[in-house]
Biopython code that builds the backbone (N, CA, C, O; Angstrom):
import numpy as np
from Bio.PDB.StructureBuilder import StructureBuilder

atoms = [
    (1, "MET", "N", (-55.561, -37.837, 98.317)),
    (1, "MET", "CA", (-54.309, -37.591, 97.648)),
    (1, "MET", "C", (-54.492, -35.980, 97.378)),
    (1, "MET", "O", (-55.462, -35.490, 96.800)),
    (2, "ASN", "N", (-53.588, -35.392, 97.807)),
    (2, "ASN", "CA", (-53.631, -33.669, 97.474)),
    (2, "ASN", "C", (-52.431, -33.457, 96.510)),
    (2, "ASN", "O", (-51.275, -33.289, 96.897)),
    (3, "THR", "N", (-52.858, -33.486, 95.130)),
    (3, "THR", "CA", (-51.882, -32.816, 94.122)),
    (3, "THR", "C", (-51.609, -31.477, 94.128)),
    (3, "THR", "O", (-50.515, -30.952, 93.921)),
    (4, "THR", "N", (-52.855, -30.845, 94.425)),
    (4, "THR", "CA", (-52.691, -29.334, 94.267)),
    (4, "THR", "C", (-51.681, -28.573, 95.017)),
    (4, "THR", "O", (-51.065, -27.649, 94.486)),
    (5, "THR", "N", (-51.500, -28.916, 96.184)),
    (5, "THR", "CA", (-50.382, -28.415, 97.397)),
    (5, "THR", "C", (-48.881, -28.721, 96.561)),
    (5, "THR", "O", (-48.027, -27.854, 96.377)),
    (6, "THR", "N", (-48.779, -30.096, 96.125)),
    (6, "THR", "CA", (-47.448, -30.414, 95.546)),
    (6, "THR", "C", (-47.167, -29.584, 94.228)),
    (6, "THR", "O", (-46.038, -29.114, 94.085)),
    (7, "GLU", "N", (-48.188, -29.364, 93.200)),
    (7, "GLU", "CA", (-48.228, -28.661, 92.225)),
    (7, "GLU", "C", (-47.731, -27.286, 92.507)),
    (7, "GLU", "O", (-46.679, -26.912, 91.989)),
    (8, "SER", "N", (-48.477, -26.439, 93.365)),
    (8, "SER", "CA", (-48.166, -24.824, 93.502)),
    (8, "SER", "C", (-46.902, -24.906, 94.014)),
    (8, "SER", "O", (-46.041, -24.227, 93.454)),
    (9, "GLU", "N", (-46.578, -25.611, 94.990)),
    (9, "GLU", "CA", (-45.231, -25.655, 95.619)),
    (9, "GLU", "C", (-44.036, -25.666, 94.531)),
    (9, "GLU", "O", (-42.985, -25.029, 94.610)),
    (10, "SER", "N", (-44.432, -26.520, 93.519)),
    (10, "SER", "CA", (-43.003, -26.728, 92.658)),
    (10, "SER", "C", (-43.390, -26.031, 91.258)),
    (10, "SER", "O", (-43.117, -26.590, 90.196)),
    (11, "CYS", "N", (-44.054, -24.753, 91.311)),
    (11, "CYS", "CA", (-44.653, -24.031, 90.334)),
    (11, "CYS", "C", (-43.529, -22.828, 90.233)),
    (11, "CYS", "O", (-43.531, -22.211, 91.298)),
    (12, "ALA", "N", (-42.678, -22.353, 89.405)),
    (12, "ALA", "CA", (-42.017, -21.243, 89.337)),
    (12, "ALA", "C", (-42.653, -19.808, 88.479)),
    (12, "ALA", "O", (-43.213, -19.692, 87.388)),
    (13, "LEU", "N", (-42.290, -18.880, 89.480)),
    (13, "LEU", "CA", (-43.092, -17.595, 88.597)),
    (13, "LEU", "C", (-41.985, -16.990, 87.849)),
    (13, "LEU", "O", (-42.249, -16.258, 86.896)),
    (14, "ARG", "N", (-40.758, -17.227, 88.190)),
    (14, "ARG", "CA", (-39.576, -16.490, 87.538)),
    (14, "ARG", "C", (-38.186, -17.533, 87.845)),
    (14, "ARG", "O", (-38.001, -18.320, 88.773)),
    (15, "ALA", "N", (-37.545, -17.278, 86.975)),
    (15, "ALA", "CA", (-36.177, -17.856, 87.059)),
    (15, "ALA", "C", (-34.997, -16.793, 86.645)),
    (15, "ALA", "O", (-35.253, -15.819, 85.936)),
    (16, "TRP", "N", (-33.871, -17.025, 87.077)),
    (16, "TRP", "CA", (-32.783, -16.077, 86.662)),
    (16, "TRP", "C", (-31.267, -16.784, 87.256)),
    (16, "TRP", "O", (-31.259, -17.774, 87.987)),
    (17, "ALA", "N", (-30.308, -16.236, 86.897)),
    (17, "ALA", "CA", (-28.777, -16.772, 86.798)),
    (17, "ALA", "C", (-27.996, -15.420, 87.671)),
    (17, "ALA", "O", (-28.141, -14.262, 87.279)),
    (18, "GLU", "N", (-27.392, -15.677, 88.562)),
    (18, "GLU", "CA", (-26.225, -14.803, 89.181)),
    (18, "GLU", "C", (-24.970, -15.858, 89.200)),
    (18, "GLU", "O", (-24.906, -16.833, 89.949)),
    (19, "GLY", "N", (-24.098, -15.520, 88.344)),
    (19, "GLY", "CA", (-22.827, -16.036, 88.300)),
    (19, "GLY", "C", (-23.196, -17.634, 87.696)),
    (19, "GLY", "O", (-23.635, -17.919, 86.581)),
    (20, "ARG", "N", (-22.907, -18.414, 88.662)),
    (20, "ARG", "CA", (-22.837, -20.019, 88.256)),
    (20, "ARG", "C", (-24.221, -20.544, 88.907)),
    (20, "ARG", "O", (-24.421, -21.752, 88.778)),
    (21, "MET", "N", (-25.180, -19.806, 89.575)),
    (21, "MET", "CA", (-25.875, -19.979, 90.344)),
    (21, "MET", "C", (-27.580, -19.840, 89.722)),
    (21, "MET", "O", (-28.072, -18.712, 89.712)),
    (22, "ILE", "N", (-28.234, -20.770, 89.331)),
    (22, "ILE", "CA", (-29.553, -20.553, 89.127)),
    (22, "ILE", "C", (-30.594, -20.321, 90.121)),
    (22, "ILE", "O", (-30.501, -21.071, 91.092)),
    (23, "PHE", "N", (-31.676, -19.390, 90.153)),
    (23, "PHE", "CA", (-32.719, -19.171, 91.367)),
    (23, "PHE", "C", (-33.669, -19.149, 90.679)),
    (23, "PHE", "O", (-33.698, -18.817, 89.494)),
    (24, "LEU", "N", (-34.873, -19.628, 91.586)),
    (24, "LEU", "CA", (-36.383, -19.562, 91.053)),
    (24, "LEU", "C", (-36.916, -19.031, 92.399)),
    (24, "LEU", "O", (-36.479, -19.188, 93.539)),
    (25, "GLU", "N", (-38.055, -18.314, 91.908)),
    (25, "GLU", "CA", (-39.116, -18.132, 92.544)),
    (25, "GLU", "C", (-40.355, -18.613, 92.590)),
    (25, "GLU", "O", (-41.177, -18.364, 91.708)),
    (26, "LEU", "N", (-40.638, -19.438, 93.749)),
    (26, "LEU", "CA", (-41.604, -20.159, 93.644)),
    (26, "LEU", "C", (-43.207, -19.534, 94.207)),
    (26, "LEU", "O", (-43.402, -18.733, 95.121)),
    (27, "ALA", "N", (-44.020, -20.073, 93.496)),
    (27, "ALA", "CA", (-45.518, -19.548, 93.759)),
    (27, "ALA", "C", (-45.754, -19.456, 95.209)),
    (27, "ALA", "O", (-46.421, -18.535, 95.681)),
    (28, "ASP", "N", (-45.224, -20.387, 95.935)),
    (28, "ASP", "CA", (-45.356, -20.382, 97.359)),
    (28, "ASP", "C", (-44.695, -19.230, 98.253)),
    (28, "ASP", "O", (-44.934, -19.067, 99.449)),
    (29, "GLY", "N", (-43.908, -18.529, 97.548)),
    (29, "GLY", "CA", (-42.982, -17.438, 97.853)),
    (29, "GLY", "C", (-41.659, -17.674, 98.224)),
    (29, "GLY", "O", (-40.994, -16.753, 98.698)),
    (30, "ARG", "N", (-41.078, -19.062, 98.031)),
    (30, "ARG", "CA", (-39.856, -19.240, 98.492)),
    (30, "ARG", "C", (-38.925, -19.058, 97.443)),
    (30, "ARG", "O", (-39.233, -19.407, 96.303)),
    (31, "ILE", "N", (-38.012, -18.641, 97.646)),
    (31, "ILE", "CA", (-36.639, -18.440, 96.488)),
    (31, "ILE", "C", (-35.741, -19.629, 96.830)),
    (31, "ILE", "O", (-35.374, -19.725, 98.001)),
    (32, "ILE", "N", (-35.328, -20.590, 95.898)),
    (32, "ILE", "CA", (-34.394, -21.475, 95.943)),
    (32, "ILE", "C", (-33.434, -21.313, 94.929)),
    (32, "ILE", "O", (-33.734, -20.670, 93.923)),
    (33, "GLY", "N", (-32.307, -21.816, 95.062)),
    (33, "GLY", "CA", (-30.879, -21.815, 94.109)),
    (33, "GLY", "C", (-30.263, -22.918, 93.996)),
    (33, "GLY", "O", (-30.281, -23.641, 94.992)),
    (34, "PHE", "N", (-29.688, -23.297, 93.038)),
    (34, "PHE", "CA", (-28.755, -24.323, 92.770)),
    (34, "PHE", "C", (-27.773, -24.237, 92.144)),
    (34, "PHE", "O", (-28.168, -23.772, 91.074)),
    (35, "PRO", "N", (-26.300, -24.428, 92.050)),
    (35, "PRO", "CA", (-25.533, -24.413, 91.377)),
    (35, "PRO", "C", (-25.712, -25.128, 89.743)),
    (35, "PRO", "O", (-25.900, -26.321, 89.504)),
    (36, "ALA", "N", (-25.605, -24.156, 88.880)),
    (36, "ALA", "CA", (-25.482, -24.871, 87.461)),
    (36, "ALA", "C", (-24.859, -26.120, 87.292)),
    (36, "ALA", "O", (-25.340, -27.082, 86.692)),
    (37, "ASP", "N", (-23.677, -26.054, 87.894)),
    (37, "ASP", "CA", (-22.561, -27.346, 87.851)),
    (37, "ASP", "C", (-22.960, -28.525, 88.193)),
    (37, "ASP", "O", (-22.155, -29.454, 88.130)),
    (38, "ARG", "N", (-24.374, -28.758, 88.655)),
    (38, "ARG", "CA", (-24.859, -29.886, 88.974)),
    (38, "ARG", "C", (-25.883, -30.577, 88.025)),
    (38, "ARG", "O", (-26.806, -31.316, 88.369)),
    (39, "PHE", "N", (-25.484, -30.130, 86.555)),
    (39, "PHE", "CA", (-26.254, -30.572, 85.725)),
    (39, "PHE", "C", (-25.257, -30.381, 84.564)),
    (39, "PHE", "O", (-24.656, -29.325, 84.366)),
    (40, "ARG", "N", (-25.116, -31.664, 83.698)),
    (40, "ARG", "CA", (-24.067, -31.893, 82.555)),
    (40, "ARG", "C", (-23.842, -30.695, 81.691)),
    (40, "ARG", "O", (-22.793, -30.069, 81.539)),
    (41, "ILE", "N", (-25.152, -30.465, 81.087)),
    (41, "ILE", "CA", (-25.235, -29.296, 79.932)),
    (41, "ILE", "C", (-24.956, -27.901, 80.462)),
    (41, "ILE", "O", (-24.331, -27.096, 79.772)),
    (42, "LEU", "N", (-25.449, -27.568, 81.790)),
    (42, "LEU", "CA", (-25.507, -26.238, 82.330)),
    (42, "LEU", "C", (-23.969, -25.999, 82.706)),
    (42, "LEU", "O", (-23.493, -24.865, 82.673)),
    (43, "LYS", "N", (-23.124, -27.258, 83.109)),
    (43, "LYS", "CA", (-22.050, -27.126, 83.795)),
    (43, "LYS", "C", (-20.859, -26.510, 82.621)),
    (43, "LYS", "O", (-19.895, -25.780, 82.852)),
    (44, "ALA", "N", (-21.253, -27.011, 81.492)),
    (44, "ALA", "CA", (-20.447, -26.753, 80.206)),
    (44, "ALA", "C", (-20.848, -25.239, 79.789)),
    (44, "ALA", "O", (-20.063, -24.544, 79.143)),
    (45, "ALA", "N", (-22.120, -24.776, 80.200)),
    (45, "ALA", "CA", (-22.074, -23.365, 79.395)),
    (45, "ALA", "C", (-21.605, -22.180, 80.318)),
    (45, "ALA", "O", (-21.336, -22.218, 81.519)),
    (46, "SER", "N", (-21.579, -21.139, 79.462)),
    (46, "SER", "CA", (-21.001, -20.059, 79.931)),
    (46, "SER", "C", (-21.915, -19.371, 80.962)),
    (46, "SER", "O", (-23.071, -19.781, 81.070)),
    (47, "GLU", "N", (-21.512, -18.432, 81.666)),
    (47, "GLU", "CA", (-22.507, -17.492, 82.565)),
    (47, "GLU", "C", (-23.525, -16.754, 81.583)),
    (47, "GLU", "O", (-24.675, -16.567, 81.983)),
    (48, "GLU", "N", (-23.149, -16.334, 80.332)),
    (48, "GLU", "CA", (-24.114, -15.591, 79.634)),
    (48, "GLU", "C", (-25.165, -16.465, 79.047)),
    (48, "GLU", "O", (-26.262, -15.990, 78.753)),
    (49, "GLU", "N", (-24.906, -17.603, 78.881)),
    (49, "GLU", "CA", (-25.569, -18.617, 78.118)),
    (49, "GLU", "C", (-26.862, -19.003, 79.321)),
    (49, "GLU", "O", (-28.033, -19.130, 78.965)),
    (50, "LEU", "N", (-26.410, -19.158, 80.781)),
    (50, "LEU", "CA", (-27.152, -19.475, 82.072)),
    (50, "LEU", "C", (-28.276, -18.585, 82.196)),
    (50, "LEU", "O", (-29.419, -18.838, 82.576)),
    (51, "LYS", "N", (-27.594, -17.144, 81.685)),
    (51, "LYS", "CA", (-28.761, -15.951, 82.010)),
    (51, "LYS", "C", (-30.089, -16.292, 81.121)),
    (51, "LYS", "O", (-31.231, -15.951, 81.428)),
    (52, "LYS", "N", (-29.717, -17.025, 79.965)),
    (52, "LYS", "CA", (-30.788, -16.988, 79.189)),
    (52, "LYS", "C", (-31.767, -18.080, 79.532)),
    (52, "LYS", "O", (-32.311, -18.633, 78.576)),
    (53, "VAL", "N", (-32.065, -18.461, 80.704)),
    (53, "VAL", "CA", (-32.998, -19.151, 81.324)),
    (53, "VAL", "C", (-34.709, -18.772, 81.143)),
    (53, "VAL", "O", (-34.993, -17.608, 81.426)),
    (54, "THR", "N", (-35.589, -19.462, 80.798)),
    (54, "THR", "CA", (-36.717, -19.096, 80.852)),
    (54, "THR", "C", (-37.738, -19.881, 81.440)),
    (54, "THR", "O", (-37.489, -21.049, 81.138)),
    (55, "VAL", "N", (-38.668, -19.827, 82.066)),
    (55, "VAL", "CA", (-39.637, -20.561, 82.754)),
    (55, "VAL", "C", (-40.718, -20.835, 81.650)),
    (55, "VAL", "O", (-41.079, -19.945, 80.880)),
    (56, "GLU", "N", (-41.245, -22.188, 81.607)),
    (56, "GLU", "CA", (-42.157, -23.044, 80.498)),
    (56, "GLU", "C", (-43.074, -23.637, 81.325)),
    (56, "GLU", "O", (-42.882, -23.783, 82.532)),
    (57, "VAL", "N", (-44.058, -23.989, 80.744)),
    (57, "VAL", "CA", (-45.127, -25.153, 80.589)),
    (57, "VAL", "C", (-45.696, -24.577, 82.141)),
    (57, "VAL", "O", (-45.634, -25.158, 83.225)),
    (58, "ASN", "N", (-46.189, -23.401, 81.861)),
    (58, "ASN", "CA", (-46.862, -22.875, 83.013)),
    (58, "ASN", "C", (-46.273, -22.860, 84.596)),
    (58, "ASN", "O", (-46.888, -22.901, 85.662)),
    (59, "GLY", "N", (-44.914, -22.791, 84.326)),
    (59, "GLY", "CA", (-44.133, -22.629, 85.883)),
    (59, "GLY", "C", (-43.525, -24.066, 86.162)),
    (59, "GLY", "O", (-42.797, -24.306, 87.126)),
    (60, "PHE", "N", (-43.892, -24.958, 85.245)),
    (60, "PHE", "CA", (-43.331, -26.457, 85.805)),
    (60, "PHE", "C", (-42.094, -26.794, 85.091)),
    (60, "PHE", "O", (-41.759, -27.952, 85.340)),
    (61, "ALA", "N", (-41.284, -26.172, 84.276)),
    (61, "ALA", "CA", (-40.005, -26.285, 83.653)),
    (61, "ALA", "C", (-39.225, -25.298, 83.399)),
    (61, "ALA", "O", (-39.845, -24.288, 83.068)),
    (62, "LEU", "N", (-38.105, -25.192, 83.423)),
    (62, "LEU", "CA", (-36.831, -24.518, 83.152)),
    (62, "LEU", "C", (-36.383, -24.871, 81.708)),
    (62, "LEU", "O", (-36.241, -26.019, 81.288)),
    (63, "ARG", "N", (-36.174, -23.703, 80.993)),
    (63, "ARG", "CA", (-35.506, -24.066, 79.768)),
    (63, "ARG", "C", (-34.599, -23.190, 79.223)),
    (63, "ARG", "O", (-34.805, -21.988, 79.396)),
    (64, "TRP", "N", (-33.398, -23.635, 78.447)),
    (64, "TRP", "CA", (-32.294, -22.831, 77.920)),
    (64, "TRP", "C", (-32.431, -23.238, 76.461)),
    (64, "TRP", "O", (-31.850, -24.246, 76.060)),
    (65, "GLU", "N", (-33.131, -22.540, 75.702)),
    (65, "GLU", "CA", (-32.965, -22.645, 74.405)),
    (65, "GLU", "C", (-31.832, -22.983, 73.749)),
    (65, "GLU", "O", (-31.693, -24.024, 73.106)),
    (66, "GLU", "N", (-30.894, -22.008, 73.911)),
    (66, "GLU", "CA", (-29.711, -22.035, 72.991)),
    (66, "GLU", "C", (-28.992, -23.355, 73.380)),
    (66, "GLU", "O", (-28.399, -24.027, 72.536)),
    (67, "LEU", "N", (-29.074, -23.729, 74.800)),
    (67, "LEU", "CA", (-28.447, -25.092, 75.004)),
    (67, "LEU", "C", (-29.136, -26.400, 74.818)),
    (67, "LEU", "O", (-28.497, -27.444, 74.948)),
    (68, "ASP", "N", (-30.560, -26.402, 74.483)),
    (68, "ASP", "CA", (-31.487, -27.223, 74.422)),
    (68, "ASP", "C", (-31.564, -28.115, 75.553)),
    (68, "ASP", "O", (-31.581, -29.323, 75.314)),
    (69, "GLU", "N", (-31.619, -27.660, 76.899)),
    (69, "GLU", "CA", (-31.686, -28.037, 77.890)),
    (69, "GLU", "C", (-33.112, -27.724, 78.739)),
    (69, "GLU", "O", (-33.506, -26.558, 78.748)),
    (70, "ASP", "N", (-33.800, -28.642, 79.370)),
    (70, "ASP", "CA", (-35.110, -28.438, 79.977)),
    (70, "ASP", "C", (-34.795, -29.089, 81.645)),
    (70, "ASP", "O", (-34.186, -30.137, 81.861)),
    (71, "LEU", "N", (-35.257, -28.361, 82.483)),
    (71, "LEU", "CA", (-35.618, -29.414, 83.666)),
    (71, "LEU", "C", (-36.537, -29.108, 84.368)),
    (71, "LEU", "O", (-37.013, -27.973, 84.368)),
    (72, "THR", "N", (-36.947, -30.046, 85.082)),
    (72, "THR", "CA", (-38.381, -29.871, 85.672)),
    (72, "THR", "C", (-38.094, -29.052, 87.020)),
    (72, "THR", "O", (-37.112, -29.237, 87.738)),
    (73, "VAL", "N", (-39.243, -27.998, 87.274)),
    (73, "VAL", "CA", (-38.889, -27.375, 88.623)),
    (73, "VAL", "C", (-39.339, -28.426, 89.741)),
    (73, "VAL", "O", (-38.618, -28.390, 90.738)),
    (74, "GLU", "N", (-40.143, -29.141, 89.772)),
    (74, "GLU", "CA", (-40.271, -30.341, 90.769)),
    (74, "GLU", "C", (-38.941, -31.094, 90.987)),
    (74, "GLU", "O", (-38.728, -31.420, 92.155)),
    (75, "GLY", "N", (-38.057, -31.411, 90.116)),
    (75, "GLY", "CA", (-36.899, -32.166, 90.078)),
    (75, "GLY", "C", (-35.979, -31.124, 90.847)),
    (75, "GLY", "O", (-35.441, -31.502, 91.888)),
    (76, "VAL", "N", (-35.818, -30.131, 90.492)),
    (76, "VAL", "CA", (-34.936, -29.196, 91.092)),
    (76, "VAL", "C", (-35.339, -28.867, 92.662)),
    (76, "VAL", "O", (-34.518, -28.715, 93.567)),
    (77, "VAL", "N", (-36.558, -28.801, 92.775)),
    (77, "VAL", "CA", (-37.049, -28.394, 94.230)),
    (77, "VAL", "C", (-36.740, -29.883, 95.067)),
    (77, "VAL", "O", (-36.235, -29.945, 96.188)),
    (78, "ALA", "N", (-37.065, -30.760, 94.444)),
    (78, "ALA", "CA", (-36.715, -32.161, 95.195)),
    (78, "ALA", "C", (-34.973, -32.511, 95.508)),
    (78, "ALA", "O", (-34.551, -33.382, 96.269)),
    (79, "GLY", "N", (-34.316, -31.741, 94.842)),
    (79, "GLY", "CA", (-32.732, -31.814, 94.959)),
    (79, "GLY", "C", (-32.388, -33.124, 93.915)),
    (79, "GLY", "O", (-31.407, -33.817, 94.183)),
    (80, "ARG", "N", (-33.083, -33.391, 92.917)),
    (80, "ARG", "CA", (-32.678, -34.411, 91.704)),
    (80, "ARG", "C", (-31.837, -33.867, 90.670)),
    (80, "ARG", "O", (-32.320, -33.441, 89.621)),
    (81, "PHE", "N", (-30.333, -33.859, 90.967)),
    (81, "PHE", "CA", (-29.326, -33.315, 90.177)),
    (81, "PHE", "C", (-28.611, -34.677, 89.725)),
    (81, "PHE", "O", (-28.545, -35.743, 90.338)),
    (82, "GLN", "N", (-28.102, -34.330, 88.486)),
    (82, "GLN", "CA", (-27.311, -35.264, 87.689)),
    (82, "GLN", "C", (-25.953, -35.564, 88.449)),
    (82, "GLN", "O", (-25.600, -36.702, 88.758)),
    (83, "LEU", "N", (-25.379, -34.643, 88.661)),
    (83, "LEU", "CA", (-23.852, -34.561, 89.057)),
    (83, "LEU", "C", (-23.817, -34.600, 90.801)),
    (83, "LEU", "O", (-24.670, -34.115, 91.544)),
    (84, "PRO", "N", (-22.584, -35.318, 91.193)),
    (84, "PRO", "CA", (-22.726, -35.277, 92.528)),
    (84, "PRO", "C", (-21.937, -33.767, 93.049)),
    (84, "PRO", "O", (-21.493, -33.144, 92.085)),
    (85, "LEU", "N", (-21.768, -33.291, 94.012)),
    (85, "LEU", "CA", (-21.110, -32.251, 94.606)),
    (85, "LEU", "C", (-19.776, -32.334, 94.545)),
    (85, "LEU", "O", (-19.250, -33.363, 94.969)),
    (86, "PRO", "N", (-19.126, -31.488, 94.116)),
    (86, "PRO", "CA", (-17.789, -31.385, 94.150)),
    (86, "PRO", "C", (-16.808, -31.557, 95.366)),
    (86, "PRO", "O", (-16.966, -30.742, 96.275)),
    (87, "GLU", "N", (-15.978, -32.345, 95.492)),
    (87, "GLU", "CA", (-15.381, -32.624, 96.734)),
    (87, "GLU", "C", (-14.533, -31.211, 97.015)),
    (87, "GLU", "O", (-14.108, -30.342, 96.254)),
    (88, "VAL", "N", (-14.484, -31.397, 98.534)),
    (88, "VAL", "CA", (-13.765, -30.207, 99.073)),
    (88, "VAL", "C", (-12.407, -30.587, 99.439)),
    (88, "VAL", "O", (-12.383, -31.499, 100.266)),
    (89, "ALA", "N", (-11.238, -30.142, 99.055)),
    (89, "ALA", "CA", (-9.981, -30.404, 99.735)),
    (89, "ALA", "C", (-9.837, -30.122, 101.021)),
    (89, "ALA", "O", (-10.313, -29.197, 101.680)),
    (90, "ALA", "N", (-9.134, -31.004, 101.325)),
    (90, "ALA", "CA", (-9.162, -31.110, 103.191)),
    (90, "ALA", "C", (-8.009, -30.269, 103.426)),
    (90, "ALA", "O", (-7.633, -30.044, 104.577)),
]
sb = StructureBuilder()
sb.init_structure("model")
sb.init_model(0)
sb.init_chain("A")
sb.init_seg("    ")
for serial, (resi, resn, name, xyz) in enumerate(atoms, 1):
    if name == "N":
        sb.init_residue(resn, " ", resi, " ")
    sb.init_atom(name, np.array(xyz, "f"), 0.0, 1.0, " ", f" {name:<3s}", serial, name[0])
structure = sb.get_structure()
C-alpha cells in the first residue's frame, strides 16, 4: 500500500477564490477548481467571505474562519460534494 502518493496528490500548496469558484494548487502541480455552491455553508457566503480561504493542516484542509467551515483537500479532489449540480433549464 502506497499512501505517500495519495497524500502528496491531495496536498494543497495554496487556495484562492475567483467569483464563486474555489481553486487549489496541489503539490503535484495540478490546479483544480470547484463551485462554492456545492457546499451548504459556502453557497450562503458572499464572494468576499469566500476569498478568505486558507490552507491548513499542512495542506490537507481548507478553512474559512469567519464561516467556521472546513473541507478536506482529499474530499474536494475526489469530488465529494454536499449538494448536487444545479439543474440546467432545457
